[in-house]
C-alpha positions as CSV (number, residue, x, y, z in Angstrom):
1,M,0.0,0.0,0.0
2,G,1.2,3.5,-0.7
3,N,1.3,6.3,1.9
4,K,-1.8,8.3,1.5
5,L,-2.0,11.7,2.8
6,P,-4.5,12.7,5.4
7,Y,-7.7,14.3,4.4
8,R,-7.7,18.0,5.1
9,I,-11.0,18.9,6.9
10,L,-12.1,22.4,7.9
11,L,-14.9,22.8,10.3
12,V,-16.7,26.1,10.6
13,E,-18.9,26.1,13.6
14,D,-19.6,29.1,16.1
15,D,-21.0,26.8,18.8
16,H,-17.8,25.7,20.7
17,A,-19.7,22.7,22.4
18,I,-20.9,21.4,19.1
19,A,-17.5,21.9,17.4
20,Q,-16.0,19.7,20.1
21,V,-18.5,16.9,19.5
22,I,-17.8,17.0,15.9
23,A,-14.0,16.9,16.3
24,L,-14.4,14.2,18.8
25,G,-16.4,11.9,16.4
26,L,-13.9,12.5,13.8
27,R,-11.3,10.9,15.9
28,Y,-12.8,7.6,14.9
29,L,-11.0,8.3,11.5
30,G,-7.8,7.8,13.1
31,D,-4.6,9.5,11.6
32,S,-6.3,9.7,8.2
33,Y,-7.4,13.4,8.7
34,H,-6.0,16.9,9.6
35,L,-8.6,19.1,11.1
36,D,-8.7,22.9,11.0
37,Q,-11.5,24.8,12.9
38,A,-12.9,28.2,12.5
39,S,-15.6,29.8,14.8
40,S,-16.9,32.2,12.2
41,A,-17.6,32.4,8.6
42,E,-15.0,35.2,8.2
43,D,-12.3,33.1,9.8
44,G,-13.3,29.9,7.9
45,F,-13.3,31.8,4.6
46,D,-9.8,33.2,5.4
47,L,-8.4,29.5,6.2
48,W,-10.3,28.3,3.0
49,L,-8.3,31.0,1.0
50,Q,-4.8,29.7,2.6
51,E,-5.2,26.0,2.5
52,S,-6.7,23.3,0.0
53,Y,-9.4,21.3,1.9
54,D,-10.8,18.0,0.9
55,I,-13.8,18.3,3.1
56,I,-15.6,21.5,4.6
57,L,-18.1,21.2,7.2
58,T,-20.0,24.2,8.0
59,D,-22.9,25.3,10.3
60,Y,-25.8,26.3,8.3
61,N,-27.0,29.1,10.9
62,L,-23.6,30.9,11.6
63,R,-23.8,34.5,13.1
64,G,-24.5,36.9,10.5
65,T,-24.5,34.6,7.6
66,T,-25.2,31.1,6.6
67,G,-22.8,28.4,5.9
68,V,-24.0,28.3,2.3
69,Q,-23.2,32.0,1.4
């Protein structure tokens, strides 16, 4: 088997408790991912501009915007 790089995941969630639960659930993936977290749409957008992500998980009801905009 070849060495596969971990998936890069961006989690954008403004509720700290929910972000913790999601991050805990992702631990079941083992070492197959790298998780970056943002607590606002603006911070998430800035991270997205700086990095390349395989998966982006966003809260639909972020303060001041939606996770879709």
